[in-house]
N, C-alpha and C positions, 0 to 999 in steps of 0.2 A: 484698035490694034496696039496703040501706044500703051493703054492701060494693061493689056494682056502681057506685053513685054515687061512692063514694070512688075507685074505680079510674078512672072516666071523668074525674074531677076531676084526678087525678094525671097522667093522659095529657095533658089539656088544658094543664096548667101546666108540664109537663116542658120544660127548656131545650133539649133536642135532640129531633128526631123519634124516636119509639119504634122505628121500623124501623132507624135507625142504631144505637140502643142494643142492640137484639136482635142485629143483625149483628156488632157488636163483641164481645158476649158469646159468640156462636157461634164467632167467629174465635179468641178466647182459648182456648176449650175445645178446638178443633181443634189449635191450636198446642201446647197443653200435652200433647196425646196423640200428636203427631207427632214422631218422633225428630229431633233436631237434625241438619240436613244436613251440617254440618261433622263432627260425630261419626260420622255414617253413612259419609261419605267416607273418613275416616281408618281406621275399623274395617274397611271393605270392602277398602281397599288392603292393610292388614295381613293380612287373611284370604286374599286372593289370593296374596300372596307366600308365606305359610305353607303354603298348599296346594301351590304349585309346588315348594316345598322338601321336601314330604313330612312336615311337622310334624303332630302329632296334635291340637294345641291352641294357643291363644294367650292372652295376658293383656292386657287393656285397662284403662287407668288414668285416673282423674280426680283432679287435685290442685285442691282448693278446692271442696268440695261445697256448703257453705252450706245453703240451703233444701232442696236435693236434686233440683230439677227436672232438672238435667243428668245426675245419676247414674241417675235413673229412665229418662231417655231412652237412656242408655248400656245399661241393662239390656234395653230393648226392642230396641235395635240388635243386642245380643249374641244374643238369642233368634232374631232373623231370620237372622243370619249362621249360627248353628248349624243351623237348619233348611235353609238353602240349600246349605251346604258340608259338613256332617257334622263339622266341627271342634268341639272343646270350647272354650268361651270362659269364662275367669275374669274377673270384673269386680271392680275394687277402687277404693274412694274414700278419699282422704286429706283430713283437715281437722283444724284445732285443736279444733273442737267448741265454741269459745267466741268465735268471731269473729276478726278480724284482730289480730295482735299490735301492739305499739308500733313505729312505723316506725324502721328502723335507718339513719338518715341521709337525705341528699337523694336518693339513688338509689332510695329507696322511694316517691318522689313523695308526701311527706306533705301537700302542698297539695291532693291529691285524695282520699286515704284516711287512716284513722286507726284507733287501737286500738278494738276492739269492733265494727267494721263487719262486716256479714253474719254475724250469729250463727246458730247452728243450734238447732232444736228437735229434739233427738236422739230422744225417744220417738216423736214424730209422723213423723219421717223413717224410722225403722226399721220402723214399721208399714206404710209404703209400699213398702219394698224387698222384693224377692222372691228375689234371688240374690246381690246384690252384697255384698262384704265391706267394712265400714266401719271404717277405722283412724283413731282420734282421738289427737291429741297433736301436738307439734312435728314438722314434716315431717323435719327433720334427724335426728330420733330414730326415727321410725316407718318411714321409707323404707328405711334399711339393714337393719332387722330383717325387713321383708317381703322384701327382695331375697334374703336368705339362704334363704328357704323358698319362693320362687316356683317353681311346678312347670312352667309353660309360658313360652316366651319372650315378652317384652314386644313387642307389635306396634303399639300405638297409645297415645298419651298426650294427654289433654286438660288443658291448663294454664290454671287460673283463680285464681291466687294473687295477682295484681295487683302485689305488691312485687317489686323486684329481688332482695332478699335471700332471700325465700321461694322464688322461682322458681329461683334458682341452686342452693339447697339441694335442691329437688325434682329438678333435672336430674341430680343425682348417681345417681339410680336407673338411669340409662342406662349408668353405669359398673359398678354393683354387681350388677344383676340380669342374668340371661340375656336377650338380645334377638335379634330378627331382624337380618340385616345392614343392613337399612334399616327405619326406624321412622317412621311418620307422627305428627306432633305438631300440635295446634291450640292457638294462643295467643289466648285470649279477649280480653285487654286490651292487645293490641299497639297498638291505635289511640291509647292514652294515653301510650305510651312514646316515648323518644328513643334514639339509638344508645348513650347513656351512662346511661340510667335505665330503671326498670321492666323489663318482660319483654324488650324489645329489648336493653337493656343487659346483661341476664343471658345472652341468646343470644350476644352478642358476646364476653362474658367467657368463656363456655364454649368458644367456638371458639378464643379466644386461648390457653387453657390446655390444649387438646387438639390434638396434631399429626396424629394418624391417625384421628380421627373428628370430623365437623363437622355442625353444624345448618345446612342450606342450603335454598334454594328452587329448584325446577326453573324453567326459563325461563317456562313457561306460568303457573305460580303467581306468579312474581315480577311478571308483567305482568297479573295478574288483578285483580278488584275484589271487594268484599264479603267474605264469610267465606273465600273461596279465597285471598285475599291474606294470610291469617293462618295458613295451613298451611305447615309446614316439614317437612323430612325429616332424620332423623339418618342419616348415612352412616358406617358403621364399616368403614373400608378394610381393616383387618387381620382382620375377621371371616372365619372359615374358609369361609363360603358367599358372601362378597361378590362374588367373581369367577365364581361358578358361572353358566354360561350357562343362561338360562331360555327361550330362543327356539330355533326350528329354521329351517333354510334354506327348507324347503318352505312353512312356515306364515308365517314372519315376515321372510324374507330377500328376495333379489332377485326382482323381478317378472319373469315370463317375457318374453323379448325378442320384439317383434313381427316377423313375417315381413317381411324387407326388401323382397322383390319385391312382396308384397301392399301394403306401406305405400306404395310408389311409385305403384301403380296406384290 
């Protein structure tokens, strides 16, 4: 009886309606268990291209793991893609393991982030992971090592490193590792950047320094909103499969012409 009275008293004095509190709790649980839609989009696009090219598997990567919710979502997406396509999917997460490093100048947006932001509880995260490989240390050091032993082409990259310098270092995996001719990338903190700083600045610098591969947006993504506006594609123009046609005339080409006589009638 005493506990019941206490519960009724807490309900009566709660600053928000309990129905709203319960709804918020349920939504957070559902959101935590539902794969990120941007991640799902990028991985699905990569899997579709890999399947069309006859690949047996793909690699999907997250840079900037922090607490690990994104990497767990990436695992879930990988499992769903494997079940749907038969492709094997390797999942890899990169992080310093100790939070963000000291900003390297104005391009890292030091007025927004600083050293030690977004630390990782490594034991707790590893206990949650089922299949992902977690690589800890400076990205400039860990990414090249992984690239040399990557068994499937990189098909999708989730970028959540915030800084210009860290993002630019991570993008070098697109040069060092085997990739599909087109790779989907999601930039989580593009909203905070400018053409000269942050993730956007790193994209522009990457494009400036590469003549035959570019990070671009298709017309529909460039004019989208929400997370879709943060999705880019790497186009490797000299990749041996870049110009390989993946459509057919019967399935994707010219529509049958209408009968002229019938059209006039």
